[in-house]
Backbone as CSV, one residue per row, in Angstrom:
resi,resn,N_x,N_y,N_z,CA_x,CA_y,CA_z,C_x,C_y,C_z
1,MET,-7.128,20.222,-1.078,-6.079,18.985,-0.505,-4.858,20.033,-1.002
2,ASN,-4.206,19.183,0.297,-3.022,20.530,0.015,-1.658,20.058,-0.855
3,PRO,-0.581,20.314,-1.186,0.040,20.122,-2.061,1.152,19.881,-0.924
4,GLN,2.210,19.061,-1.659,3.186,17.739,-1.073,4.193,18.329,-1.579
5,ARG,5.439,18.049,0.199,6.459,18.958,0.030,7.355,18.945,-1.032
6,PRO,8.091,19.091,-1.438,9.098,18.699,-2.795,10.291,18.258,-1.970
7,ASP,11.002,17.024,-2.872,11.972,16.660,-1.991,13.085,17.286,-2.289
8,ARG,14.205,16.323,-1.441,15.826,17.407,-1.348,16.270,17.569,-3.191
9,ASP,16.151,16.606,-3.921,16.520,16.647,-4.721,16.267,17.949,-6.155
10,THR,14.332,17.689,-6.147,13.706,18.731,-6.596,14.035,20.334,-6.072
11,LEU,14.600,20.655,-4.590,14.420,21.912,-4.200,16.132,21.959,-4.586
12,MET,16.807,21.215,-5.069,18.268,21.914,-5.555,18.303,21.413,-6.362
13,ALA,17.066,20.939,-7.309,17.362,21.473,-9.154,16.613,23.372,-9.245
14,TYR,15.594,23.089,-8.440,15.134,24.717,-7.964,15.835,26.096,-7.720
15,ALA,16.576,25.445,-6.899,17.841,26.395,-6.750,19.079,26.970,-7.634
16,ASP,19.033,25.577,-8.269,20.233,25.893,-9.591,19.472,26.340,-10.304
17,GLY,18.278,26.722,-11.047,17.129,27.281,-12.325,17.352,26.133,-12.939
18,GLN,17.158,24.463,-12.554,17.095,23.490,-13.405,15.747,23.031,-13.935
19,LEU,14.733,23.807,-13.180,13.246,22.971,-13.068,12.535,23.604,-13.905
20,ASP,11.932,22.684,-14.948,10.527,22.944,-15.672,10.009,24.359,-15.259
21,ALA,8.715,24.634,-16.401,8.432,26.000,-15.595,7.209,25.000,-14.669
22,ALA,6.210,23.827,-15.703,5.237,23.157,-15.167,6.303,23.118,-12.930
23,ARG,7.556,22.441,-13.327,7.504,21.996,-11.672,7.600,23.133,-10.814
24,SER,8.555,24.146,-11.661,9.051,24.988,-10.807,7.552,25.617,-10.187
25,ALA,6.386,25.825,-10.850,5.122,26.674,-10.084,5.152,25.277,-9.396
26,GLU,5.207,24.257,-8.771,4.770,23.230,-8.338,5.650,23.732,-7.036
27,VAL,6.943,23.862,-6.933,7.370,24.344,-5.843,6.966,26.292,-5.308
28,ASP,6.981,26.979,-6.226,5.938,28.166,-5.915,4.791,27.708,-5.287
29,ARG,3.829,27.151,-5.746,2.606,26.964,-5.034,2.703,26.457,-3.305
30,TYR,3.945,25.367,-3.687,3.903,24.823,-1.774,4.328,26.076,-0.964
31,LEU,5.836,27.063,-1.480,6.024,28.273,-0.725,5.023,28.722,-0.153
32,GLU,3.694,29.220,-1.412,3.180,30.046,-1.039,2.259,29.634,0.489
33,TYR,1.491,28.163,0.010,0.825,26.977,1.178,1.895,27.234,2.595
34,GLU,2.831,26.994,2.264,4.073,27.118,3.322,3.607,28.277,4.256
35,ALA,4.289,29.622,3.452,3.597,31.287,3.903,2.751,31.417,4.808
36,ARG,1.084,30.547,4.008,-0.068,30.456,4.588,0.423,29.479,6.107
37,LEU,1.034,29.166,6.101,0.784,27.887,7.687,1.774,28.808,8.367
38,ALA,2.727,29.624,8.307,3.339,30.083,9.060,2.738,31.444,9.500
39,SER,1.828,32.104,8.688,1.191,33.165,8.804,0.089,32.817,9.868
40,ASN,-0.725,31.588,9.866,-1.669,31.524,10.624,-1.360,30.772,11.748
41,ALA,0.110,30.211,12.421,0.802,29.138,13.469,0.613,30.368,14.227
42,PRO,0.195,30.093,15.670,0.502,30.488,16.928,1.423,30.479,17.487
43,PRO,2.158,31.156,17.737,3.409,31.924,18.868,4.025,30.608,19.655
44,VAL,5.191,30.361,19.484,5.635,29.194,20.094,6.436,29.877,21.701
45,PRO,5.985,29.847,22.664,6.431,30.178,23.979,8.120,30.054,23.920
46,GLY,8.674,30.921,24.260,10.177,31.005,24.622,11.065,31.337,23.419
47,ARG,9.829,31.027,22.234,11.342,31.472,21.025,11.056,32.282,19.888
48,ALA,12.033,32.954,19.591,12.093,34.003,18.272,10.918,33.580,18.082
49,GLN,10.364,35.253,17.280,9.567,34.717,15.955,10.078,34.862,14.791
50,PRO,9.611,34.669,13.966,10.188,35.241,12.345,9.827,36.621,12.474
51,ALA,11.261,37.012,12.170,11.171,38.793,10.946,10.297,38.654,10.039
52,PRO,9.816,40.540,9.879,8.503,40.472,8.625,9.933,40.678,7.372
53,HIS,8.611,40.236,6.384,8.871,40.639,5.619,10.247,41.184,4.683
54,GLY,11.207,40.803,4.622,12.354,41.312,4.780,13.980,41.918,4.815
55,GLY,13.524,41.262,5.759,14.385,41.151,7.586,15.088,39.967,7.771
56,GLN,16.018,39.749,8.269,16.739,38.508,8.265,16.441,37.058,8.491
57,GLY,15.053,37.283,9.028,14.754,35.960,9.650,15.587,35.379,10.106
58,ASN,15.857,33.773,10.016,16.987,33.333,10.499,18.252,33.878,10.489
59,LEU,18.828,34.435,9.877,19.964,34.652,9.311,20.877,33.866,8.727
60,GLY,20.151,33.127,7.481,20.836,32.086,6.707,20.915,30.674,7.290
61,ARG,20.516,30.545,8.506,20.808,29.254,9.186,18.712,28.414,9.008
62,PRO,19.192,27.514,8.259,17.706,27.163,8.386,17.467,25.658,9.370
63,GLY,16.448,26.322,9.918,15.750,25.290,11.537,16.633,25.869,12.618
64,VAL,17.086,27.108,12.381,17.708,27.644,14.182,17.059,29.046,14.049
65,SER,16.367,29.094,15.453,15.774,30.420,16.231,16.444,31.066,16.533
66,LEU,16.557,32.701,16.022,17.560,33.418,16.512,18.083,33.137,18.038
67,ASN,17.881,32.832,18.786,18.081,32.879,20.140,19.317,31.590,20.407
68,GLY,19.719,30.553,19.014,20.181,29.560,18.925,19.677,27.786,19.076
69,ASP,18.371,28.209,19.640,17.558,26.720,20.015,17.749,26.066,18.513
70,ALA,18.042,24.394,19.166,17.467,23.803,17.907,15.785,23.297,17.730
71,PRO,15.641,23.148,15.867,14.528,22.872,16.201,13.992,21.277,17.074
72,PRO,12.566,21.542,17.595,12.011,20.095,17.908,12.740,19.213,17.662
73,HIS,12.778,18.165,18.123,12.818,16.624,17.588,11.607,15.995,16.402
74,GLY,12.191,15.446,15.212,11.418,15.546,14.455,11.134,16.735,13.450
75,ALA,11.364,17.667,14.178,11.065,19.110,13.288,11.933,19.204,11.739
76,ARG,11.517,19.545,10.897,12.267,20.020,9.319,12.034,21.342,9.382
77,SER,13.469,21.796,8.657,13.440,23.316,8.257,12.424,23.795,7.020
78,SER,12.005,24.834,7.436,11.104,25.112,5.742,11.719,25.030,4.286
79,VAL,10.900,24.803,3.431,11.120,24.871,2.253,12.072,25.679,2.145
80,SER,11.356,27.384,2.261,11.781,28.462,2.097,13.420,28.524,2.197
81,ALA,13.669,28.232,3.887,14.713,27.881,4.284,15.881,27.344,3.584
82,GLU,15.279,26.120,3.231,16.326,25.523,2.690,16.500,25.840,1.259
83,ILE,15.806,26.321,0.389,16.473,26.800,-1.260,17.052,28.098,-0.633
84,ALA,17.144,29.081,0.333,17.596,30.170,0.248,19.524,29.620,1.034
85,ALA,19.138,28.370,2.078,20.794,28.287,1.995,21.282,27.151,0.690
86,LEU,20.846,26.715,-0.008,21.096,26.055,-1.253,21.680,27.145,-2.258
87,GLN,21.021,28.548,-2.450,21.103,29.820,-3.182,22.455,30.013,-2.631
88,ALA,22.264,30.417,-1.220,23.293,30.903,-0.417,24.777,30.092,-0.763
89,GLN,24.641,28.411,-0.801,25.676,27.718,-1.032,26.677,27.842,-2.534
90,ASN,25.791,27.941,-3.631,25.720,28.295,-4.836,26.274,29.632,-5.209
91,LEU,26.103,30.754,-4.383,26.491,31.545,-4.879,28.471,31.824,-4.119
92,ALA,28.273,31.045,-3.457,30.037,31.137,-2.803,30.501,29.794,-3.243
93,LEU,30.333,28.838,-4.119,30.913,28.310,-4.445,31.391,29.082,-6.054
94,ARG,30.332,29.548,-7.023,30.782,30.907,-7.734,31.681,31.788,-7.558
95,GLU,31.247,32.074,-6.228,32.534,33.476,-5.704,33.913,33.141,-5.288
96,ALA,34.575,31.847,-4.668,34.869,31.681,-4.541,36.451,30.647,-6.290
97,LEU,35.307,29.994,-6.563,35.879,29.296,-7.993,36.095,30.020,-9.124
98,ALA,34.986,31.210,-9.069,35.145,31.613,-10.491,36.609,32.417,-11.162
99,PRO,37.085,32.840,-9.889,38.382,32.969,-10.253,39.598,32.220,-10.911
100,MET,39.589,30.961,-10.126,40.168,29.923,-10.527,40.321,29.583,-12.537
101,LEU,39.141,29.983,-12.780,38.935,29.465,-14.336,39.614,30.298,-15.207
102,ASP,40.070,31.344,-14.290,41.193,32.596,-15.609,42.722,31.949,-15.466
103,GLU,43.064,30.927,-13.897,43.956,31.030,-13.467,45.093,29.386,-15.081
104,PRO,46.409,29.924,-14.742,46.731,28.609,-15.232,47.068,27.623,-14.384
105,VAL,46.769,26.013,-14.345,46.659,24.951,-13.615,48.297,25.080,-13.142
106,PRO,47.850,24.853,-11.910,49.882,25.150,-11.182,50.561,24.061,-11.659
107,ALA,51.881,24.161,-11.836,52.314,22.892,-12.482,52.330,22.330,-11.505
108,ARG,52.793,22.109,-10.356,52.864,21.290,-9.363,51.365,20.529,-9.255
109,LEU,50.757,20.553,-9.693,49.042,20.531,-10.089,49.755,19.040,-11.006
110,LEU,50.133,19.096,-11.848,50.416,18.825,-13.509,50.982,17.579,-13.438
111,GLN,51.570,17.583,-11.920,53.266,16.488,-12.136,53.050,15.704,-11.488
112,PRO,53.413,14.210,-11.812,52.731,12.931,-11.436,52.992,12.588,-10.348
113,LEU,52.341,11.883,-9.555,52.765,11.386,-7.560,54.128,10.342,-7.840
114,ALA,54.201,10.934,-6.936,55.464,10.355,-6.277,55.185,8.581,-6.258
115,PRO,56.261,7.733,-6.839,55.504,6.205,-6.444,55.540,5.858,-4.871
116,PRO,55.317,5.116,-3.648,55.337,4.998,-2.592,56.828,4.247,-2.508
117,ALA,57.491,4.208,-0.963,58.530,3.372,-1.522,57.921,1.615,-1.545
118,ARG,58.968,1.105,-1.908,58.655,0.139,-2.536,60.390,-0.562,-2.114
119,PRO,60.225,-1.863,-1.419,61.829,-3.463,-1.237,62.589,-2.805,-2.704
120,TRP,63.841,-2.990,-3.233,64.089,-2.863,-4.169,64.153,-3.958,-5.512
121,ALA,63.996,-5.113,-4.556,63.398,-5.871,-5.811,61.525,-5.480,-6.613
122,ARG,60.936,-4.990,-5.753,60.070,-4.599,-6.093,59.870,-3.130,-7.140
123,ALA,60.466,-3.024,-6.815,61.140,-1.676,-7.584,61.509,-1.729,-8.974
124,ALA,62.572,-2.406,-9.215,63.492,-2.839,-9.656,62.065,-3.817,-11.608
125,ALA,60.988,-4.320,-10.295,60.152,-4.899,-11.613,59.374,-4.054,-12.042
126,VAL,58.928,-2.680,-11.040,58.003,-1.593,-11.389,58.501,-0.863,-12.508
127,ALA,60.350,-1.049,-12.707,61.056,0.154,-13.607,60.446,-0.616,-14.739
128,LEU,60.954,-1.699,-14.836,61.140,-2.640,-15.928,59.923,-2.667,-16.428
129,TRP,58.650,-2.614,-16.103,57.165,-2.686,-16.130,57.145,-1.067,-17.099
130,ILE,57.788,-0.505,-16.530,56.980,0.995,-16.938,58.139,1.342,-18.250
131,GLY,59.542,0.917,-18.002,59.884,0.807,-19.365,59.556,0.664,-20.501
132,VAL,58.525,-0.393,-20.410,58.245,-1.642,-21.335,56.991,-1.056,-22.143
133,GLY,56.256,-0.435,-20.826,55.066,0.619,-21.741,55.139,1.811,-22.426
134,ALA,56.322,2.341,-21.718,56.779,3.453,-22.502,56.828,3.409,-23.732
135,ALA,57.965,2.340,-24.009,58.707,1.788,-25.413,56.972,1.299,-26.128
136,ALA,56.239,0.721,-25.464,55.128,0.053,-26.531,54.013,1.441,-26.836
137,GLY,54.233,2.364,-25.830,53.165,3.858,-26.149,53.404,4.505,-26.848
138,SER,55.373,4.617,-26.550,55.847,5.663,-27.945,55.263,5.276,-29.320
139,LEU,55.193,3.493,-29.834,55.327,3.147,-30.827,53.878,2.999,-31.234
140,ALA,52.977,3.252,-30.160,51.601,3.014,-30.877,51.267,4.701,-30.725
141,THR,51.643,6.001,-30.167,51.651,6.995,-30.374,52.199,7.294,-32.074
142,ARG,53.308,6.742,-32.596,54.031,7.318,-33.542,53.039,6.549,-34.410
143,GLU,52.221,5.392,-34.109,51.796,4.482,-35.575,50.568,5.609,-35.366
144,ALA,49.676,5.993,-34.355,48.814,6.748,-34.595,48.763,7.545,-35.612
145,LEU,49.692,8.778,-35.135,50.216,10.193,-35.345,50.323,9.760,-37.193
146,GLN,50.697,8.934,-37.858,50.710,8.344,-38.900,49.686,7.987,-39.721
147,GLN,48.573,7.826,-39.040,47.240,7.595,-39.868,46.242,8.290,-39.912
148,ASN,46.797,9.399,-38.347,45.933,9.872,-38.277,45.806,11.384,-38.628
149,GLY,47.155,11.486,-38.570,47.855,13.290,-39.713,48.459,13.968,-37.987
150,PRO,48.424,15.074,-38.385,48.517,16.008,-37.111,47.884,16.474,-36.047
151,VAL,48.007,16.983,-35.097,47.173,16.865,-34.254,46.816,18.547,-34.367
152,VAL,45.380,18.328,-33.692,44.851,19.637,-34.504,44.710,20.033,-32.555
153,THR,44.916,21.751,-32.663,44.502,22.053,-31.319,43.280,23.221,-30.943
154,ALA,42.995,23.614,-29.686,41.847,24.329,-29.398,42.017,25.435,-30.165
155,GLN,41.499,26.432,-30.992,41.940,27.643,-31.472,40.397,28.713,-30.681
156,LYS,38.808,27.964,-30.656,38.010,28.901,-30.270,38.050,29.681,-28.662
157,GLU,38.225,30.362,-28.566,37.609,31.003,-26.957,36.458,30.499,-25.873
158,GLY,35.724,30.036,-26.820,34.527,29.635,-26.267,35.552,28.085,-25.542
159,MET,35.791,27.336,-25.967,36.064,26.179,-26.211,37.220,25.612,-25.213
160,GLN,38.143,27.244,-25.715,39.569,26.621,-24.765,39.193,26.993,-23.494
161,HIS,38.246,27.609,-22.764,37.603,28.058,-21.661,36.972,26.588,-21.471
162,PHE,36.265,25.936,-22.501,35.493,24.767,-22.013,36.814,23.527,-21.625
163,VAL,38.158,23.546,-22.496,39.020,22.890,-22.107,40.017,23.066,-20.656
164,HIS,39.769,24.191,-20.308,40.434,24.552,-18.981,40.152,24.311,-17.824
165,GLN,38.131,24.118,-18.213,37.379,23.524,-17.040,38.001,22.367,-16.497
166,ALA,37.902,20.988,-18.075,37.928,19.756,-18.024,39.335,19.875,-17.019
167,GLU,40.877,20.694,-18.006,41.851,20.174,-17.296,42.362,20.868,-15.752
168,LEU,41.339,21.885,-15.247,41.802,22.042,-13.833,40.732,20.828,-13.538
169,ALA,39.858,20.590,-13.681,38.837,19.527,-12.730,39.781,18.432,-12.597
170,TYR,40.769,18.232,-13.376,41.825,16.796,-13.709,42.714,17.005,-12.854
171,ALA,42.999,18.032,-12.717,44.204,18.704,-11.775,43.724,18.473,-10.146
172,VAL,42.735,18.627,-10.009,42.230,18.994,-8.319,41.996,17.765,-7.943
173,TYR,41.424,16.715,-8.409,40.525,15.759,-7.928,41.914,14.144,-8.591
174,THR,42.352,13.920,-9.735,42.781,12.933,-10.085,44.278,12.326,-8.987
175,PRO,44.775,13.611,-8.320,45.689,13.100,-7.398,45.069,12.911,-5.677
176,ASP,43.983,13.016,-5.578,43.403,12.576,-4.591,43.509,11.116,-3.761
177,ALA,44.141,10.892,-2.624,43.967,9.431,-2.972,43.363,9.132,-1.955
178,ARG,42.393,10.220,-1.188,40.994,9.777,0.172,39.778,9.470,-0.779
179,ARG,39.799,10.652,-1.261,38.810,11.016,-2.161,38.178,11.113,-3.640
180,PRO,38.465,10.457,-4.189,39.326,11.246,-5.967,37.595,11.385,-6.285
181,VAL,36.500,10.713,-5.864,35.187,10.544,-6.447,34.168,11.095,-5.539
182,GLU,33.069,11.472,-5.980,31.941,11.537,-4.836,31.206,10.866,-4.376
183,VAL,31.108,9.992,-5.856,29.445,9.044,-5.356,30.482,7.735,-6.158
184,ARG,30.433,6.265,-5.783,31.252,5.340,-6.543,30.052,4.835,-7.483
185,GLU,31.116,3.931,-8.382,30.398,3.405,-9.562,29.302,3.089,-8.862
186,GLY,28.178,2.593,-10.099,26.881,1.766,-10.031,25.723,2.411,-10.137
187,SER,24.461,1.940,-10.738,23.624,2.717,-11.008,22.882,4.184,-10.382
188,ASP,23.621,3.990,-8.897,23.072,5.065,-7.882,23.444,6.225,-8.973
189,LEU,24.931,6.282,-9.252,26.007,7.706,-9.771,25.569,8.005,-11.583
190,THR,25.238,6.717,-11.823,24.708,7.764,-13.167,22.663,8.657,-12.879
191,THR,22.278,7.641,-12.294,20.847,8.415,-11.644,21.012,9.166,-11.346
192,TRP,22.003,9.548,-10.563,21.959,11.049,-9.910,22.657,12.051,-10.609
193,LEU,23.665,11.820,-11.423,24.391,12.578,-12.310,23.327,12.993,-13.829
194,SER,22.176,11.847,-13.798,21.231,12.254,-15.275,20.534,13.216,-14.136
195,ARG,19.990,12.856,-13.502,18.501,13.855,-12.695,19.173,15.464,-12.785
196,ARG,20.584,14.985,-12.425,20.669,16.666,-12.312,21.671,17.648,-13.120
197,LEU,21.696,16.664,-14.375,22.210,17.495,-15.019,21.119,17.220,-16.493
198,GLN,19.956,16.658,-15.897,18.542,16.305,-16.933,18.859,15.333,-18.476
199,ARG,19.685,14.811,-18.243,19.740,14.513,-19.590,20.663,12.677,-18.821
200,PRO,20.798,12.192,-19.822,21.002,10.716,-19.563,22.658,10.374,-19.461
201,ILE,23.350,10.179,-18.661,24.595,9.855,-18.458,25.349,8.438,-18.662
202,VAL,26.053,8.123,-19.455,26.642,7.336,-19.408,27.437,6.788,-18.623
203,ALA,27.812,5.862,-18.042,29.002,5.717,-17.457,30.005,4.352,-17.804
204,PRO,30.553,4.161,-19.092,30.754,2.774,-19.255,31.384,2.157,-17.943
205,ASP,31.915,0.837,-17.661,32.224,0.063,-16.758,33.557,0.220,-17.035
206,THR,34.044,-0.172,-18.074,35.511,-0.057,-18.455,36.010,0.934,-20.076
207,LEU,36.752,1.251,-19.841,37.602,1.354,-21.468,38.547,1.221,-21.862
208,PRO,38.715,1.119,-22.976,40.351,0.493,-23.346,41.298,0.809,-22.887
209,GLY,42.113,-0.187,-22.686,43.674,-0.134,-21.657,43.779,-0.390,-20.591
210,GLY,42.450,-1.066,-20.241,42.294,-1.301,-18.823,41.539,-0.352,-18.037
211,LEU,41.100,0.564,-18.720,41.064,1.667,-17.219,39.401,1.369,-16.966
212,VAL,39.047,1.250,-15.586,37.785,0.553,-14.788,37.310,1.742,-14.298
213,LEU,35.809,1.887,-14.356,34.955,2.948,-13.839,35.618,3.313,-12.018
214,MET,36.271,4.383,-11.571,35.846,4.799,-10.240,35.150,5.402,-9.551
215,GLY,33.978,6.057,-9.763,32.686,7.187,-9.744,32.930,8.541,-10.540
216,GLY,31.887,8.965,-9.843,32.071,10.358,-10.504,31.561,12.013,-9.359
217,ARG,31.339,12.848,-9.704,30.896,13.951,-9.090,30.408,14.458,-10.242
218,LEU,29.593,15.519,-9.506,29.180,16.714,-10.096,30.052,18.242,-9.809
219,LEU,29.558,19.328,-10.894,30.923,20.167,-10.720,30.051,21.497,-11.353
220,PRO,30.589,22.471,-10.524,29.731,23.634,-11.149,30.491,23.544,-12.701
221,GLY,29.812,24.300,-13.454,30.200,24.548,-14.737,30.057,25.975,-15.698
222,MET,28.634,26.080,-15.781,28.579,27.496,-16.667,26.990,27.930,-15.852
223,PRO,26.825,29.132,-15.395,25.280,29.277,-15.376,24.679,28.451,-15.970
224,GLY,23.648,28.137,-15.292,22.840,27.090,-15.678,22.941,25.703,-16.370
225,LYS,24.359,25.391,-16.254,25.159,24.405,-16.977,25.885,23.764,-16.424
226,PRO,25.282,22.505,-14.798,26.582,22.274,-14.217,26.884,20.961,-15.236
227,ALA,27.903,20.075,-14.673,28.743,19.472,-15.780,29.121,17.840,-14.385
228,ALA,29.744,16.652,-15.494,29.614,15.995,-14.357,30.937,15.264,-14.927
229,GLN,31.923,14.670,-13.693,33.451,14.364,-14.136,32.902,12.537,-13.451
230,LEU,33.426,12.277,-14.598,33.870,10.512,-14.506,34.937,10.279,-14.537
231,MET,35.385,9.219,-13.422,37.102,8.953,-12.998,37.181,7.716,-13.361
232,TYR,37.945,7.222,-14.372,39.018,5.978,-14.507,39.943,5.821,-14.017
233,GLN,40.480,4.356,-13.840,41.863,4.290,-13.315,42.584,2.704,-14.163
234,ASP,43.685,2.401,-14.235,43.947,0.985,-14.574,44.946,0.430,-13.656
235,ALA,45.275,-0.570,-14.187,45.933,-1.017,-13.211,47.186,-0.621,-12.363
236,GLN,47.681,-0.108,-13.190,49.267,0.544,-12.939,49.069,2.321,-12.414
237,GLY,47.495,2.679,-11.567,47.273,3.334,-11.059,46.985,4.812,-11.974
238,HIS,47.389,4.858,-13.248,47.069,6.403,-14.068,45.458,6.239,-13.925
239,ARG,45.184,7.490,-14.209,43.761,7.926,-13.904,43.449,9.103,-14.908
240,VAL,42.551,9.000,-15.473,41.898,9.385,-16.800,40.408,10.183,-16.250
241,THR,39.749,11.631,-16.976,38.129,12.300,-16.405,37.793,11.953,-17.504
242,VAL,36.609,12.154,-17.579,35.241,12.283,-18.480,34.836,13.912,-17.931
243,TYR,35.006,14.784,-18.620,34.253,15.874,-18.030,32.884,16.424,-19.252
244,LEU,31.847,16.124,-18.922,30.700,16.875,-20.245,30.075,17.792,-19.495
245,ARG,29.160,18.320,-20.126,28.466,19.794,-19.563,27.878,20.242,-21.139
246,GLY,26.278,20.668,-20.626,25.284,21.461,-22.123,26.763,22.862,-22.704
247,MET,26.987,22.865,-23.528,27.198,24.050,-24.074,26.404,25.201,-23.667
248,ALA,27.219,26.592,-23.279,26.926,27.794,-22.719,25.995,28.611,-23.237
249,LYS,26.117,28.549,-24.841,25.905,28.863,-25.863,25.847,28.041,-27.068
250,PRO,25.148,28.132,-28.158,25.011,27.352,-29.534,26.474,27.324,-30.463
251,THR,26.782,25.474,-30.125,27.975,25.681,-30.630,27.961,24.192,-31.561
252,ALA,28.387,24.991,-32.556,28.523,24.231,-33.630,29.688,22.436,-33.459
253,GLU,29.110,21.300,-33.799,29.518,20.199,-33.655,31.240,20.113,-34.210
254,ILE,31.989,20.120,-33.579,33.025,19.776,-33.505,33.723,18.269,-33.305
255,SER,34.815,17.555,-34.244,35.071,16.551,-34.199,36.779,15.869,-33.410
256,PHE,36.928,14.933,-33.290,37.654,14.711,-32.164,38.965,16.032,-32.214
257,ARG,39.228,16.473,-31.079,40.840,17.418,-31.286,41.681,16.856,-29.730
258,ILE,42.798,17.243,-30.049,43.367,17.108,-29.022,44.235,18.503,-28.933
259,VAL,44.315,18.555,-27.050,44.911,20.208,-26.525,46.013,19.042,-25.905
260,PRO,47.823,19.279,-26.472,48.180,18.560,-25.791,48.940,18.895,-24.392
261,GLY,49.815,18.197,-23.743,50.245,18.397,-22.217,50.906,18.303,-21.792
262,LYS,51.359,18.760,-20.828,52.514,17.518,-19.904,52.541,18.054,-18.795
263,PRO,51.738,16.796,-18.303,51.757,15.605,-18.777,50.668,14.968,-19.371
264,ALA,49.518,15.510,-19.062,48.160,15.495,-19.595,47.676,15.762,-20.722
265,SER,47.052,14.805,-21.119,46.457,15.853,-22.682,45.394,15.569,-22.869
266,THR,44.120,16.305,-23.711,42.782,16.235,-23.741,42.679,15.620,-24.525
267,PHE,41.442,15.205,-24.970,40.961,15.133,-26.295,39.613,15.535,-26.009
268,TYR,38.549,16.085,-26.829,37.366,16.667,-26.937,36.576,17.317,-28.003
269,TRP,35.587,16.900,-27.692,34.315,16.961,-29.229,33.543,17.573,-28.516
270,VAL,32.484,18.428,-29.825,31.340,18.786,-29.803,30.225,18.112,-30.409
271,ASP,29.002,17.379,-29.687,28.158,16.453,-29.855,26.574,17.165,-29.706
272,ARG,25.764,17.598,-30.523,24.130,18.573,-30.111,24.307,19.220,-28.760
273,GLN,25.020,20.240,-29.347,25.577,20.950,-27.600,25.868,20.409,-26.229
274,TRP,26.080,19.763,-26.867,27.191,19.173,-25.579,28.351,18.952,-25.817
275,GLY,29.358,19.084,-24.500,30.959,19.058,-24.735,31.308,17.974,-24.020
276,TYR,32.353,17.204,-24.434,32.978,16.172,-23.911,34.607,16.402,-23.578
277,ALA,35.019,15.701,-22.833,36.554,15.763,-22.852,37.454,15.056,-22.012
278,LEU,38.448,13.924,-22.783,39.194,13.361,-21.973,40.131,13.513,-21.774
279,THR,40.824,13.577,-20.602,41.901,14.041,-20.254,42.680,13.281,-19.448
280,GLY,44.028,12.409,-19.391,44.984,12.027,-19.069,46.019,12.048,-19.409
281,ASP,47.400,10.942,-18.438,48.733,11.226,-18.759,49.087,9.590,-19.192
282,LEU,48.022,9.584,-20.568,47.873,8.261,-21.976,48.717,8.547,-22.613
283,PRO,49.087,7.375,-23.463,49.535,7.628,-24.705,48.211,7.674,-26.093
284,ARG,48.992,8.702,-26.223,47.821,9.570,-27.881,46.442,8.389,-28.095
285,ALA,47.402,7.356,-28.767,46.178,6.509,-29.344,45.589,5.720,-28.089
286,GLN,45.907,5.339,-27.259,44.866,4.939,-25.756,43.806,5.889,-25.467
287,LEU,44.117,7.101,-25.435,42.929,8.666,-25.129,42.084,8.361,-26.235
288,LEU,42.640,8.268,-27.632,41.426,8.350,-28.895,40.716,7.168,-28.979
289,ASP,41.640,5.943,-28.436,40.468,5.087,-28.641,38.977,4.848,-27.282
290,ALA,39.948,5.412,-26.321,38.915,6.006,-25.300,37.571,6.581,-25.385
291,ALA,37.991,7.517,-26.403,37.198,8.227,-26.759,36.271,8.210,-27.621
292,ARG,36.601,7.550,-28.319,35.755,6.658,-29.380,34.724,5.879,-28.994
293,VAL,34.928,4.861,-27.538,33.965,4.625,-27.154,32.879,5.268,-26.953
294,LEU,34.014,6.550,-25.906,32.902,7.396,-25.419,31.909,7.517,-26.161
295,TYR,32.449,7.891,-27.051,31.410,9.207,-28.715,30.048,7.931,-28.841
296,GLN,30.639,6.622,-29.242,29.491,5.557,-29.217,28.565,5.518,-28.417
297,ARG,29.116,5.370,-27.068,27.393,5.305,-26.408,26.977,6.288,-26.033
298,TYR,27.738,7.085,-26.276,26.945,8.808,-25.579,26.054,8.807,-27.250
299,THR,26.545,8.581,-28.142,25.091,8.583,-29.378,24.562,7.634,-29.546
300,ALA,24.659,6.033,-29.090,23.526,5.234,-28.815,22.731,5.288,-27.745
301,ASP,22.996,6.035,-26.934,21.847,6.219,-25.551,21.194,7.833,-25.575
302,ASP,21.739,8.443,-26.648,21.345,9.690,-26.565,19.696,9.635,-27.882
303,PRO,18.398,9.827,-27.304,17.594,9.953,-27.667,16.935,10.762,-29.104
304,SER,18.089,11.756,-29.273,17.827,12.399,-30.309,18.603,12.203,-31.472
305,ALA,19.519,10.712,-31.357,20.650,10.681,-32.196,19.547,10.261,-33.719
306,LEU,20.171,10.702,-34.580,19.351,10.684,-36.353,20.599,9.249,-36.438
307,PRO,19.286,8.422,-37.094,20.138,6.622,-37.992,21.012,7.188,-38.784
308,GLY,21.659,6.332,-38.368,23.283,6.453,-39.518,24.146,7.494,-38.429
309,SER,24.437,8.163,-38.012,25.112,9.353,-37.101,26.051,8.449,-36.285
310,THR,26.283,6.889,-36.064,26.971,6.673,-34.819,28.526,6.811,-35.412
311,ALA,28.946,6.876,-36.351,30.461,6.709,-37.057,31.289,7.588,-35.992
312,ALA,32.254,7.094,-35.310,32.821,7.991,-34.521,33.885,9.166,-35.483
313,PRO,33.756,10.656,-35.023,34.751,11.274,-35.894,36.130,10.917,-35.937
314,GLN,37.065,11.205,-36.465,38.352,10.800,-36.635,38.979,12.327,-35.545
315,ALA,39.963,12.095,-35.549,41.276,12.800,-34.614,41.555,13.528,-36.004
């Protein structure tokens, strides 16, 4: 019986090194089967033949022959060519983005977007609304500080790198007016991210403060540890992001910590070797409420959670 051709998601996971040993072996068997077919296939008149093992092959362009011809209608590129293209794409992304992880976030990306022009009456109403919100946020933040004590800042180098990744992703994607997310909200979003991160991904429809889920995207994290970003927005257009990935090395559980910033701050924590970061330009008390909701949801949906371990940490 001939092996079944792996689907696109399986090939992407194989190229990322995310498949378990059994599924990787299935892909390897299909690659061997494909190689046997290619070695026994008769030559196609007028088309360039595959290069010998170790040669340039199709020069990294799956499904295109050396003379530039496209494959026949209905033909599919080989699995080996698809995997090679995916691995080349991963390498190009790492080479392009890795230097950015050590760069400071440009100040211009951290500045709030200028509001669109409005008639003077609407502008006055917006100014009044912002003033009321700022006063309420200031009072809420002061009360939260009195209740929860001084702010704790990140000190460990590994966690600083994790938080920096979350802040960089926030700064890059929240100002995007056309495509801030890769996949819109819905079951497709959580199914796709869960499959790529190989764990249940929870995306609450809403968070405290009127924050509504917009969607999310897959991001490069660490080798073998891709990351997910979820984005939320409130009625005033304020956006916050949730960044999560598996930790690259064993990391002790960390209660809620905050990295204050201008203008955006980041709440982060580590639970069962997974890091979570909530970043946004919102009052500290509102961010803390949203972080607690996320913590409770992920604890409830984690099959490894132990009974009685659902109490959210304190900041």
